[in-house]
C-alpha positions in Angstrom: -10.6 32.7 -3.2 -12.5 29.5 -1.6 -12.1 28.9 1.9 -11.4 24.7 2.8 -14.6 24.7 4.1 -17.1 26.2 2.0 -19.3 24.7 -1.4 -19.3 28.0 -3.6 -17.2 31.3 -3.6 -19.7 33.5 -3.4 -23.3 33.9 -2.5 -25.1 36.4 -4.1 -28.9 37.6 -3.0 -31.8 39.2 -3.3 -34.0 38.7 -0.7 -37.6 39.2 -1.4 -38.6 42.5 -3.1 -40.6 41.9 -5.9 -38.9 43.8 -8.5 -36.8 43.1 -11.4 -32.7 43.2 -11.1 -31.3 42.5 -14.6 -27.9 43.6 -12.9 -27.3 41.2 -10.4 -28.9 38.6 -12.7 -26.1 39.3 -15.3 -23.4 39.9 -12.5 -23.9 36.4 -10.7 -23.4 35.0 -14.5 -20.8 36.7 -14.8 -18.9 35.8 -11.4 -19.7 32.4 -12.3 -17.9 32.7 -16.1 -15.5 33.6 -14.4 -14.7 30.5 -12.5 -16.1 31.3 -9.3 -18.4 28.8 -7.9 -21.8 30.7 -7.1 -25.1 30.2 -5.3 -27.6 32.7 -6.3 -30.3 33.2 -4.4 -32.6 35.2 -6.7 -36.2 35.4 -5.4 -38.1 37.6 -7.8 -35.4 38.0 -10.3 -34.4 36.1 -13.2 -31.2 34.3 -13.0 -29.0 33.6 -16.6 -27.7 30.0 -16.9 -23.7 29.9 -16.2 -21.3 27.3 -15.5 -20.8 27.3 -12.0 -24.0 29.1 -11.1 -26.5 27.8 -8.8 -29.6 29.6 -9.0 -32.2 28.5 -6.4 -35.4 30.8 -5.9 -35.9 31.1 -1.8 -33.7 29.2 0.7 -34.9 28.9 4.6 -33.3 31.0 7.3 -31.0 28.2 8.5 -29.7 27.2 5.5 -29.4 31.4 4.5 -27.0 31.8 7.8 -25.0 29.2 6.7 -24.4 30.0 3.7 -23.2 33.6 4.8 -21.2 32.2 7.5 -19.6 29.8 5.2 -19.0 31.6 1.9 -16.3 34.0 1.7 -17.6 36.5 -0.7 -21.4 37.4 0.3 -23.2 39.7 -2.7 -26.4 41.5 -1.4 -28.9 43.9 -2.5 -28.8 46.5 0.1 -32.0 45.3 1.9 -31.4 45.8 5.8 -32.1 42.1 6.5 -29.6 40.7 5.0 -26.9 43.1 5.9 -27.4 42.9 9.6 -28.0 38.9 8.9 -24.2 38.7 6.9 -23.2 40.9 9.9 -24.2 38.4 12.5 -22.6 35.7 10.7 -19.1 37.5 10.4 -19.1 38.3 6.7 -18.6 42.1 5.4 -21.1 42.4 2.4 -20.5 43.6 -1.0 -23.6 45.4 -1.7 -24.8 46.2 -4.7 -28.1 48.6 -4.2 -31.1 48.3 -6.0 -31.7 51.8 -7.9 -34.8 53.6 -9.0 -33.2 55.0 -12.5 -32.8 51.1 -13.5 -36.1 49.5 -11.9 -35.1 48.0 -9.6 -36.7 50.0 -6.6 -39.3 52.9 -6.1 -36.7 55.2 -4.4 -32.8 55.0 -3.4 -33.1 54.2 0.2 -30.9 51.1 -0.6 -27.8 54.2 -1.8 -28.1 56.1 1.7 -28.0 52.6 3.3 -25.3 51.0 1.1 -23.2 54.1 1.8 -24.0 55.0 5.5 -22.7 51.5 5.9 -19.5 51.3 3.5 -18.9 54.6 5.6 -18.8 53.0 8.9 -16.7 50.1 6.8 -19.1 47.1 7.5 -19.6 46.8 3.8 -18.2 47.3 0.7 -20.9 49.5 -1.5 -20.7 49.3 -5.5 -21.9 52.9 -5.5 -20.4 54.0 -9.2 -19.6 50.4 -10.5 -23.0 50.3 -11.9 -22.6 47.5 -14.8 -22.3 44.2 -14.5 -18.9 44.2 -15.7 -17.4 46.9 -13.4 -19.2 45.2 -10.5 -17.7 41.9 -11.5 -14.2 43.1 -11.7 -14.2 45.2 -8.2 -15.3 42.0 -6.9 -12.9 40.0 -8.5 -10.4 42.4 -7.3 -11.4 42.0 -3.7 -9.5 39.9 -0.9 -12.0 37.4 0.6 -9.8 37.5 4.1 -10.7 41.3 4.0 -14.4 40.6 4.3 -14.5 38.7 7.3 -15.8 40.8 10.6 -16.1 39.9 14.1 -20.1 38.9 14.0 -22.2 41.5 15.1 -24.4 40.7 18.4 -27.9 42.6 18.7 -26.6 43.5 22.3 -23.6 45.2 21.8 -23.2 47.1 18.2 -24.4 50.6 17.4 -24.9 49.8 14.0 -28.3 48.3 14.9 -29.0 51.6 16.5 -27.8 54.0 13.5 -30.1 51.9 11.4 -32.9 52.5 13.4 -32.0 56.2 13.5 -31.4 56.2 9.5 -35.0 55.1 8.8 -36.8 57.4 11.6 -35.3 60.1 10.0 -36.0 58.7 6.4 -39.6 58.7 7.5 -39.6 62.2 8.7 -37.7 62.9 5.0 -34.1 63.6 7.1 -31.2 62.2 6.8 -29.4 61.8 10.6 
């Protein structure tokens, strides 16, 4: 699964939102227990110890960009910042949206973002796989080579326009 230059097989990252994300905590541990070398940037979550799991609360921006660029599989919540950063670094992220029904966010806007990006082929969205075990099985079935994309640049990719429109519509109660 790992590329020759990568220290880790999976980079799982949550950003800074202040809510628990037990499903992602368990997913990172399951991936590590499967033999994958996992770097887990957990922010405000609560990582579970596991062999092959390196957990860090925060990473500096330059380190985050390097991990996105070098790690074959990026698993992230559906925060716009991390999704755009992943694409800029040439990685199509595996997206695990935070869900209101599990107390992971205040609403389901991350589900909407994940659906939009997956519909454009810019992410692998885990929408039906809600248990950590289902998510882990899906991730392990992916070919990391298919998660590489040409790095997006701000000046020439319409996805940024799509996201701006999406959020403008969301603020007005419309979905584009």
